[in-house]
Structure formats: structure tokens, C-alpha cells
C-alpha positions in Angstrom: 24.0 -4.2 -19.0 25.3 -1.6 -16.4 21.6 -1.2 -14.8 21.5 -5.1 -15.0 24.5 -5.6 -13.2 23.7 -3.5 -10.7 20.0 -4.7 -10.1 21.6 -7.9 -9.3 23.7 -6.3 -7.1 21.1 -4.4 -4.9 19.4 -8.3 -5.1 21.8 -9.7 -4.1 22.7 -7.2 -1.2 19.5 -7.1 0.3 18.9 -11.0 0.8 22.4 -11.5 2.2 21.6 -8.4 4.6 21.5 -9.2 8.3 20.0 -7.4 11.1 21.5 -4.2 11.8 22.3 -3.3 15.7 21.5 0.2 15.6 18.9 3.3 15.8 17.8 6.2 15.0 19.3 8.9 16.5 16.2 11.6 17.4 17.7 14.3 15.8 17.6 12.2 12.5 13.8 12.8 12.2 14.4 16.8 12.0 16.9 16.4 10.1 14.8 14.5 7.5 12.3 17.0 8.0 14.6 19.9 6.8 16.1 18.4 4.2 12.5 17.7 3.3 11.4 21.2 3.7 14.7 22.8 2.1 14.0 21.0 -1.3 10.5 22.7 -1.5 11.7 26.1 -0.6 14.8 25.5 -3.3 11.9 23.9 -6.1 9.3 27.2 -5.1 12.3 29.5 -5.6 13.1 28.3 -8.7 10.0 28.1 -10.4 9.6 31.5 -9.0 13.4 32.7 -10.5 12.0 30.8 -14.0 8.2 31.6 -13.8 8.5 34.2 -16.5 10.0 32.2 -19.0 7.6 29.1 -18.0 4.8 31.4 -18.4 6.3 32.6 -22.1 7.1 29.0 -23.1 3.3 27.6 -22.2 1.7 31.3 -24.1 3.9 30.3 -27.4 3.1 26.7 -27.1 -0.5 27.1 -27.4 -0.7 30.2 -29.1 0.5 28.5 -31.8 -1.5 25.5 -31.6 -4.6 28.2 -31.7 -3.5 30.1 -34.5 -2.8 26.5 -36.4 -6.6 25.8 -36.4 -8.0 29.1 -37.5 -5.7 28.7 -40.7 
């Protein structure tokens, strides 16, 4: 019910919105680029930190599947 109310509220807000008298600051693009690059670097760092756990997890998962086929 909460999701439906959120969607209805969003549709209403979009339908009654007027044009904004605003502009994007020249630094906004570089800020968005920094956020994107920071997110990518943080994601790669997290993958690097947990790489051995992920590798072990998938190795065990596929090994069990192969062992069951041979029995």
C-alpha cells in the first residue's frame, strides 16, 4: 500500500510541476563525474577485498554440482 501511495504522489508531483528558473553550475558536471568515479573505485575496492571469499564461494558451489553428477 505504501508503494502505491508513493507512486501516486510521484505522478501527482510530476504533473503539477512548473518550469524551474535554474541552471546547472559548471562545477556540477565535475561533481557528478567524481561521484561516478568514486562509486566505481569503491566497488572495485570492495570486490578486491572480498575476492578470495567470492572465488571460494563459486569454486565450492560449482564443485558440489560436478561431484553430484559423478555419483
